[in-house]
N, C-alpha and C positions, 0 to 999 in steps of 0.2 A: 864564067866559071861558077858552078853551082855551090851554094852555101849549105854545108852539112851540119851546122851547129844545132839547128832545130831538130834534125833527124836524130842526133845522138841524145838530145834531151828527151825526145819522145821515146826512144828505145830504153833509156834509163827509167823513165816513168813506167813503162810497160813492165819492165823487170821488177820494179818495186811493187807494183800491183799484184803481179803473179806471186811474188814471195809472200806478201801479206795474205793473199788468197789461200795459199798452201798452208800457212801457219794457222789461219782461221779454220780451215777444214780439219787440220790435225787437232785443234782445240775441241772441235765438235766430236771428233772420234774419241778423244781422251775423256770427254764428259760422258759419252755413251758407255765406255768401258767402266768408268767410275760408278755410274748408275747400275750397270749390270752386276758389279761386284757387291754393291750394297744390297741389291734385291736378292741376289743368290745367297748372301750370308744370312739374310732373314729367313729364307726358305729352308736352308739346311741348318738344322738345329744340332750343333755339336757342343757339348757341355764343357765349359772351362778350358777351351783351347786358346793358345796364344796366336795361332795361325790366322784366324779370321780378323781380329783387330789389327794385327800387323799388316796384313795385306790391304785392309781398308786404309790404314795410315799411309802406306806407300802409295796407294792410288790417289789419295787426297793430296799428298805432296807432289805427285806427278801432275795432277790437275792444276794445282797452284803454280807450279813452275811453268807449265804451258801457257797459262793466262798471263803470267809475268813476262814470258818471252814475247807474246803477242803485243803487250803494252809497250815493251821496250822497242820492239820492231816498229811499231807505229810512231813512236817518238823519234827514233833514229832515222828511219826512212822518210 
């Protein structure tokens, strides 16, 4: 009778690696979006508007949350 315990462990490891890979790619995507927001807000000069710093703050918080998610996923998985 075949033993499938190693197969399930290998399958779980593959799933964990795929999850970490997707979170890592998403982190890179969020970093690119954050960089684009910062560079576009430098190019477009709008005087004393609240929109640009607010969007930059939201993008920074999103970037930090994504990095924190990746770190937590590495620790948990």
